[in-house]
N, CA and C atoms as an extended XYZ file, in Angstrom:
333
Properties=species:S:1:pos:R:3:atomname:S:1:resname:S:1:resid:I:1 pbc="F F F"
N        84.500       72.531       46.454 N   MET     1
C        83.835       73.558       47.231 CA  MET     1
C        84.789       74.685       47.590 C   MET     1
N        86.069       74.345       47.869 N   LYS     2
C        87.032       75.369       48.269 CA  LYS     2
C        87.205       76.440       47.200 C   LYS     2
N        87.205       76.062       45.938 N   LYS     3
C        87.451       77.041       44.888 CA  LYS     3
C        86.289       78.027       44.714 C   LYS     3
N        85.122       77.710       45.268 N   TYR     4
C        83.973       78.610       45.175 CA  TYR     4
C        83.840       79.518       46.397 C   TYR     4
N        84.523       79.187       47.485 N   PHE     5
C        84.357       79.925       48.737 CA  PHE     5
C        84.840       81.372       48.623 C   PHE     5
N        86.048       81.602       48.142 N   LEU     6
C        86.587       82.949       48.032 CA  LEU     6
C        85.762       83.827       47.089 C   LEU     6
N        85.382       83.354       45.914 N   PRO     7
C        84.537       84.209       45.062 CA  PRO     7
C        83.212       84.584       45.713 C   PRO     7
N        82.628       83.690       46.482 N   LEU     8
C        81.375       84.010       47.173 CA  LEU     8
C        81.583       85.111       48.204 C   LEU     8
N        82.706       85.072       48.922 N   ILE     9
C        82.997       86.120       49.900 CA  ILE     9
C        83.190       87.453       49.195 C   ILE     9
N        83.908       87.444       48.081 N   LEU    10
C        84.135       88.681       47.336 CA  LEU    10
C        82.837       89.260       46.793 C   LEU    10
N        81.981       88.420       46.275 N   ILE    11
C        80.692       88.884       45.755 CA  ILE    11
C        79.859       89.480       46.888 C   ILE    11
N        79.830       88.810       48.034 N   ALA    12
C        79.069       89.310       49.179 CA  ALA    12
C        79.598       90.659       49.635 C   ALA    12
N        80.923       90.848       49.626 N   SER    13
C        81.477       92.127       50.064 CA  SER    13
C        81.128       93.249       49.094 C   SER    13
N        81.089       92.967       47.807 N   PHE    14
C        80.715       93.988       46.835 CA  PHE    14
C        79.241       94.351       46.940 C   PHE    14
N        78.419       93.432       47.350 N   LEU    15
C        76.995       93.701       47.497 CA  LEU    15
C        76.669       94.376       48.820 C   LEU    15
N        77.681       94.525       49.675 N   GLY    16
C        77.458       95.177       50.963 CA  GLY    16
C        76.875       94.251       52.001 C   GLY    16
N        76.977       92.976       51.799 N   THR    17
C        76.456       91.996       52.739 CA  THR    17
C        77.496       91.730       53.807 C   THR    17
N        77.084       91.729       55.031 N   SER    18
C        78.005       91.462       56.120 CA  SER    18
C        78.321       89.979       56.190 C   SER    18
N        79.592       89.648       56.361 N   ALA    19
C        80.001       88.246       56.446 CA  ALA    19
C        79.572       87.640       57.769 C   ALA    19
N        79.437       88.474       58.810 N   SER    20
C        78.982       87.958       60.093 CA  SER    20
C        78.114       89.002       60.772 C   SER    20
N        77.041       88.568       61.360 N   ALA    21
C        76.130       89.473       62.049 CA  ALA    21
C        76.512       89.550       63.521 C   ALA    21
N        76.356       90.718       64.090 N   GLN    22
C        76.631       90.896       65.512 CA  GLN    22
C        75.530       90.240       66.321 C   GLN    22
N        75.903       89.495       67.342 N   VAL    23
C        74.957       88.880       68.271 CA  VAL    23
C        75.199       89.531       69.629 C   VAL    23
N        74.123       89.895       70.328 N   PHE    24
C        74.252       90.584       71.607 CA  PHE    24
C        73.077       90.230       72.505 C   PHE    24
N        73.246       90.452       73.800 N   ARG    25
C        72.212       90.158       74.784 CA  ARG    25
C        71.027       91.098       74.621 C   ARG    25
N        69.826       90.556       74.721 N   GLY    26
C        68.609       91.360       74.661 CA  GLY    26
C        68.448       92.210       75.907 C   GLY    26
N        67.525       93.154       75.851 N   GLY    27
C        67.279       94.049       76.980 CA  GLY    27
C        65.911       93.832       77.584 C   GLY    27
N        65.478       94.799       78.339 N   GLY    28
C        64.177       94.736       78.994 CA  GLY    28
C        64.202       93.842       80.218 C   GLY    28
N        63.099       93.827       80.943 N   SER    29
C        63.040       93.034       82.182 CA  SER    29
C        63.121       91.534       81.917 C   SER    29
N        62.677       91.111       80.741 N   SER    30
C        62.725       89.682       80.402 CA  SER    30
C        64.050       89.278       79.767 C   SER    30
N        64.832       90.284       79.310 N   GLY    31
C        66.087       89.984       78.628 CA  GLY    31
C        65.890       89.514       77.205 C   GLY    31
N        64.680       89.700       76.672 N   THR    32
C        64.390       89.252       75.304 CA  THR    32
C        63.983       90.403       74.378 C   THR    32
N        64.034       91.638       74.874 N   ALA    33
C        63.645       92.788       74.067 CA  ALA    33
C        64.801       93.185       73.145 C   ALA    33
N        64.535       93.186       71.856 N   CYS    34
C        65.545       93.537       70.862 CA  CYS    34
C        65.203       94.886       70.233 C   CYS    34
N        66.209       95.704       69.950 N   PRO    35
C        65.945       97.009       69.344 CA  PRO    35
C        65.558       96.891       67.881 C   PRO    35
N        65.007       97.957       67.345 N   SER    36
C        64.669       98.041       65.931 CA  SER    36
C        65.924       97.779       65.099 C   SER    36
N        65.805       96.974       64.069 N   GLY    37
C        66.947       96.633       63.220 CA  GLY    37
C        67.644       95.361       63.643 C   GLY    37
N        67.019       94.624       64.565 N   SER    38
C        67.564       93.343       65.003 CA  SER    38
C        66.420       92.361       65.236 C   SER    38
N        66.761       91.091       65.382 N   GLN    39
C        65.752       90.063       65.629 CA  GLN    39
C        66.151       89.217       66.835 C   GLN    39
N        65.145       88.752       67.569 N   TYR    40
C        65.385       87.838       68.688 CA  TYR    40
C        65.748       86.468       68.134 C   TYR    40
N        66.827       85.891       68.661 N   LYS    41
C        67.316       84.604       68.162 CA  LYS    41
C        67.167       83.472       69.171 C   LYS    41
N        66.598       83.765       70.325 N   GLY    42
C        66.404       82.740       71.335 CA  GLY    42
C        67.457       82.804       72.435 C   GLY    42
N        67.119       82.241       73.596 N   ASN    43
C        68.029       82.157       74.741 CA  ASN    43
C        68.572       83.512       75.191 C   ASN    43
N        67.807       84.584       74.985 N   GLY    44
C        68.199       85.903       75.450 CA  GLY    44
C        69.118       86.665       74.516 C   GLY    44
N        69.226       86.237       73.256 N   PHE    45
C        70.124       86.898       72.308 CA  PHE    45
C        69.377       87.537       71.142 C   PHE    45
N        69.903       88.681       70.693 N   CYS    46
C        69.422       89.369       69.505 CA  CYS    46
C        70.536       89.345       68.467 C   CYS    46
N        70.160       89.514       67.213 N   SER    47
C        71.132       89.541       66.126 CA  SER    47
C        70.866       90.764       65.254 C   SER    47
N        71.944       91.465       64.913 N   SER    48
C        71.848       92.636       64.043 CA  SER    48
C        71.427       92.204       62.643 C   SER    48
N        70.512       92.947       62.036 N   SER    49
C        70.037       92.611       60.688 CA  SER    49
C        71.077       92.897       59.617 C   SER    49
N        71.920       93.926       59.839 N   ASP    50
C        72.858       94.336       58.798 CA  ASP    50
C        74.324       94.285       59.216 C   ASP    50
N        74.614       93.736       60.390 N   GLY    51
C        75.995       93.603       60.840 CA  GLY    51
C        76.557       94.834       61.524 C   GLY    51
N        75.781       95.924       61.596 N   LYS    52
C        76.259       97.118       62.287 CA  LYS    52
C        76.148       96.896       63.798 C   LYS    52
N        77.007       97.583       64.546 N   GLN    53
C        77.112       97.360       65.980 CA  GLN    53
C        75.953       97.965       66.765 C   GLN    53
N        75.382       97.160       67.663 N   PHE    54
C        74.447       97.638       68.675 CA  PHE    54
C        75.197       97.676       69.994 C   PHE    54
N        74.901       98.659       70.847 N   PHE    55
C        75.527       98.751       72.160 CA  PHE    55
C        74.598       99.496       73.099 C   PHE    55
N        74.765       99.274       74.405 N   ARG    56
C        73.912       99.906       75.407 CA  ARG    56
C        74.134      101.411       75.426 C   ARG    56
N        73.037      102.146       75.532 N   GLY    57
C        73.118      103.592       75.611 CA  GLY    57
C        73.724      104.049       76.920 C   GLY    57
N        74.138      105.298       76.972 N   GLY    58
C        74.751      105.862       78.167 CA  GLY    58
C        73.851      106.886       78.828 C   GLY    58
N        74.437      107.663       79.715 N   GLY    59
C        73.690      108.692       80.437 CA  GLY    59
C        72.849      108.112       81.550 C   GLY    59
N        72.199      108.983       82.308 N   ASN    60
C        71.369      108.547       83.435 CA  ASN    60
C        70.184      107.696       82.982 C   ASN    60
N        69.644      108.003       81.820 N   SER    61
C        68.468      107.281       81.335 CA  SER    61
C        68.832      105.994       80.596 C   SER    61
N        70.111      105.855       80.193 N   GLY    62
C        70.525      104.688       79.412 CA  GLY    62
C        70.107      104.770       77.959 C   GLY    62
N        69.717      105.969       77.525 N   THR    63
C        69.274      106.152       76.142 CA  THR    63
C        70.122      107.175       75.378 C   THR    63
N        71.186      107.685       75.998 N   ALA    64
C        72.039      108.682       75.351 CA  ALA    64
C        73.019      107.980       74.415 C   ALA    64
N        73.010      108.385       73.151 N   CYS    65
C        73.878      107.776       72.141 CA  CYS    65
C        74.899      108.789       71.656 C   CYS    65
N        76.114      108.344       71.361 N   PRO    66
C        77.143      109.261       70.881 CA  PRO    66
C        76.933      109.668       69.429 C   PRO    66
N        77.640      110.705       69.017 N   SER    67
C        77.646      111.139       67.622 CA  SER    67
C        78.086      109.978       66.739 C   SER    67
N        77.403      109.783       65.627 N   GLY    68
C        77.720      108.671       64.732 CA  GLY    68
C        76.886      107.435       65.002 C   GLY    68
N        75.897      107.580       65.885 N   SER    69
C        74.988      106.468       66.193 CA  SER    69
C        73.604      107.035       66.455 C   SER    69
N        72.630      106.136       66.589 N   GLN    70
C        71.272      106.581       66.880 CA  GLN    70
C        70.585      105.607       67.822 C   GLN    70
N        69.646      106.143       68.621 N   TYR    71
C        68.903      105.316       69.567 CA  TYR    71
C        67.897      104.460       68.810 C   TYR    71
N        67.866      103.151       69.122 N   LYS    72
C        66.984      102.220       68.409 CA  LYS    72
C        65.943      101.558       69.308 C   LYS    72
N        65.873      101.955       70.571 N   GLY    73
C        64.863      101.413       71.476 CA  GLY    73
C        65.418      100.360       72.414 C   GLY    73
N        64.699      100.118       73.503 N   ASN    74
C        65.041       99.107       74.510 CA  ASN    74
C        66.430       99.301       75.111 C   ASN    74
N        66.894      100.572       75.150 N   GLY    75
C        68.181      100.873       75.776 CA  GLY    75
C        69.391      100.671       74.883 C   GLY    75
N        69.182      100.547       73.564 N   PHE    76
C        70.283      100.279       72.642 CA  PHE    76
C        70.518      101.420       71.653 C   PHE    76
N        71.789      101.656       71.347 N   CYS    77
C        72.210      102.551       70.274 CA  CYS    77
C        72.746      101.675       69.150 C   CYS    77
N        72.733      102.211       67.938 N   LYS    78
C        73.259      101.480       66.780 CA  LYS    78
C        74.192      102.401       66.006 C   LYS    78
N        75.351      101.873       65.647 N   SER    79
C        76.317      102.615       64.854 CA  SER    79
C        75.734      102.922       63.480 C   SER    79
N        76.009      104.136       62.964 N   ASN    80
C        75.537      104.505       61.630 CA  ASN    80
C        76.374      103.858       60.526 C   ASN    80
N        77.562      103.404       60.878 N   ASP    81
C        78.430      102.735       59.903 CA  ASP    81
C        79.006      101.487       60.576 C   ASP    81
N        80.051      100.935       60.028 N   TYR    82
C        80.601       99.687       60.568 CA  TYR    82
C        81.759       99.911       61.528 C   TYR    82
N        81.917      101.136       62.036 N   LYS    83
C        82.976      101.419       63.002 CA  LYS    83
C        82.538      100.990       64.400 C   LYS    83
N        83.506      100.657       65.240 N   GLN    84
C        83.270      100.110       66.572 CA  GLN    84
C        83.193      101.212       67.625 C   GLN    84
N        82.180      101.143       68.495 N   PHE    85
C        82.075      102.034       69.645 CA  PHE    85
C        82.487      101.281       70.900 C   PHE    85
N        83.086      102.008       71.854 N   LEU    86
C        83.448      101.429       73.139 CA  LEU    86
C        83.346      102.512       74.199 C   LEU    86
N        83.211      102.112       75.452 N   ARG    87
C        83.121      103.068       76.557 CA  ARG    87
C        84.459      103.751       76.762 C   ARG    87
N        84.401      105.053       77.055 N   GLY    88
C        85.611      105.795       77.368 CA  GLY    88
C        86.179      105.363       78.705 C   GLY    88
N        87.458      105.593       78.892 N   GLY    89
C        88.121      105.198       80.137 CA  GLY    89
C        88.588      106.401       80.934 C   GLY    89
N        89.437      106.139       81.909 N   GLY    90
C        89.964      107.188       82.771 CA  GLY    90
C        88.948      107.631       83.801 C   GLY    90
N        89.379      108.517       84.689 N   SER    91
C        88.494      108.967       85.766 CA  SER    91
C        87.300      109.755       85.241 C   SER    91
N        87.467      110.411       84.085 N   SER    92
C        86.372      111.201       83.509 CA  SER    92
C        85.468      110.368       82.604 C   SER    92
N        85.941      109.189       82.190 N   GLY    93
C        85.165      108.357       81.263 CA  GLY    93
C        85.202      108.857       79.839 C   GLY    93
N        86.162      109.759       79.549 N   THR    94
C        86.250      110.335       78.206 CA  THR    94
C        87.588      110.046       77.528 C   THR    94
N        88.437      109.246       78.151 N   SER    95
C        89.738      108.914       77.562 CA  SER    95
C        89.572      107.776       76.566 C   SER    95
N        90.152      107.969       75.376 N   CYS    96
C        90.044      106.971       74.310 CA  CYS    96
C        91.424      106.418       73.967 C   CYS    96
N        91.499      105.159       73.570 N   PRO    97
C        92.785      104.586       73.194 CA  PRO    97
C        93.258      105.123       71.843 C   PRO    97
N        94.511      104.874       71.531 N   SER    98
C        95.068      105.246       70.240 CA  SER    98
C        94.245      104.578       69.139 C   SER    98
N        93.937      105.327       68.093 N   GLY    99
C        93.129      104.781       67.001 CA  GLY    99
C        91.643      104.987       67.192 C   GLY    99
N        91.268      105.730       68.239 N   ALA   100
C        89.848      106.013       68.496 CA  ALA   100
C        89.707      107.473       68.906 C   ALA   100
N        88.506      108.000       68.747 N   GLN   101
C        88.246      109.380       69.150 CA  GLN   101
C        86.969      109.462       69.976 C   GLN   101
N        86.928      110.439       70.878 N   TYR   102
C        85.769      110.619       71.744 CA  TYR   102
C        84.594      111.163       70.936 C   TYR   102
N        83.400      110.546       71.101 N   LYS   103
C        82.221      110.943       70.327 CA  LYS   103
C        81.068      111.427       71.201 C   LYS   103
N        81.292      111.562       72.501 N   GLY   104
C        80.250      112.082       73.384 CA  GLY   104
C        79.542      111.018       74.183 C   GLY   104
N        78.896      111.436       75.273 N   ASN   105
C        78.114      110.567       76.155 CA  ASN   105
C        78.912      109.395       76.703 C   ASN   105
N        80.232      109.576       76.856 N   GLY   106
C        81.072      108.522       77.448 CA  GLY   106
C        81.526      107.448       76.479 C   GLY   106
N        81.471      107.725       75.152 N   PHE   107
C        81.834      106.724       74.159 CA  PHE   107
C        82.966      107.180       73.245 C   PHE   107
N        83.796      106.222       72.842 N   CYS   108
C        84.844      106.417       71.839 CA  CYS   108
C        84.448      105.603       70.614 C   CYS   108
N        84.968      106.021       69.438 N   ARG   109
C        84.711      105.279       68.206 CA  ARG   109
C        86.023      105.067       67.474 C   ARG   109
N        86.188      103.871       66.910 N   SER   110
C        87.400      103.585       66.146 CA  SER   110
C        87.476      104.486       64.928 C   SER   110
N        88.711      104.789       64.523 N   ASN   111
C        88.916      105.671       63.358 CA  ASN   111
C        88.739      104.954       62.063 C   ASN   111
């Protein structure tokens, strides 16, 4: 079995298949609402269909998404690619760590 494992991973990567799907807490008043592009997996968790990152929206409404992402419903944004988004830091909420850049609405994205 070991000799088949690495070729399977390589084939999956060439086909654009994610090796692991992102799992995250659902939204809504029940905690079971999942955004478009994800499925409810039970016990209050959703799973990304394609491995791209889902994260809570920003702004007063909780629906503001940074550049490079789009709003998918139920208070969630989804990355347009496989780069990681994180909340900005500092007193202004716009400071990003080394290796990341500010993308708006209080979010940084990895380079």
